N, C-alpha and C positions, 0 to 999 in steps of 0.2 A: 316287480311292480304289477305284472299281470296277475300273479297269484294273490297279491294284496287286494286288488280291485275285485277279483272274482270272489274272494272271501267276504268282502263288504256287501257285494250284491247278494250272495247266498244268505247272509245274516238278515239283510233287509227283506228278502223274499220269505225267509222263515218267519219274521215278525208279521208280515202281511198275512201269511197263511194262518198263523195262530190267531190274529185279530179277527179274521174272517170266520174262524170256528166259533167265535163268541159274539154274534151280531146283537145279542141283547145287552152286551156290555161295552162294545166298541163300534164306532161308526167311522169308516174311512172317508176322508175328505175327497180323495180321488180313489175310485175303485181299483185302478191299476197304477200305483205310484211309479214315479219316474226315478231312475238311477237309485241312489241310496237314501232318498228322502221318503219317509213314511209319515203322512199327516193324518191325524185322527182325533176324534173326541172320545172321552170316556163317558159312559152313560150310567149315572148312579141309579140305584133301585127306584127312586121316586119318579124317574122320567122314562123308565123302560116301557111303560104301556102307552106312552104318548107317541103319536105318529111323527115321523121325521118331517120337518119343514122349517120355515124361518123362525117361528116362535121357539121351537125346541132347540134349534141351533144357537139362538141367543142364550138360552138357559145353559146349554152345554158350554158355551164360551165363558159364562160366569163360573161354572163348575171347574173349568180348566184353571182359571185364576186362583180359586180356592185351593185346588190340588197343588198347584205350583208353590203356593205359600206354605202348605203343610210339608211338601217335599224339602223345601229349604230349611224349615224349622227342625225337621227330623233328621235330615242329612242322609237319607237312604237312597235317594235318586236325584239325578239332575238331568232333566230333559227340557229341551227348548220349547218355547211357545211361539206362535206366529199369528198374525192377523193379516187378512187381505181384504180388499174392498168388498167382495161379495160374501166373505166368510167371517163370522166372529172368531175370536181367539180359539186356536186348536193346538194340540201337541204336534211338534215336528221332530221326529227322531231321525237323526242323520248318522248312519253307521260309518264310522271312520277309524275305529280302533281295531287294529289287527288281532288284538288279544280277546275280543268278544267271542264268546261261544254260545251255543244254543241255550245252555243253562243260564247264561246271563240275560238273554232275551226272555226266557221263562220267568226269571226273577223280576224283570221289569214289568211284565204283565201282571204277575201276582201282586206286586207292590202297588201298582196303579189301582188294582181292584181293592186292595186293602184300604188304601188312602181315600178312595173316592166313593166307595159303596154307599155310605150313609150320608153323603152330602145332599 
């Protein structure tokens, strides 16, 4: 059990590390996520020059909905979305599969970029 939890934590940390390397494309809801929950927005090309704030967050929430629909239609990813009182809809990745490897996390990031870049 300990090895399983440590692996999930490592994969979550790897995801956070990779998202932080691309601040023009991803914005973490919490700068330091808790446990295996990684919450973030994808930033499409048209919103990358806009300063982050309430207006941009609302637009990113709309992008999140559009991306979720495309994911479901294409069947390449399934990642949860979440909404909270002070945050519009965002992606919520929960690492819970012991078979997930770094290459899977890399695919997730690449696929999110492919799906959302032109929204």
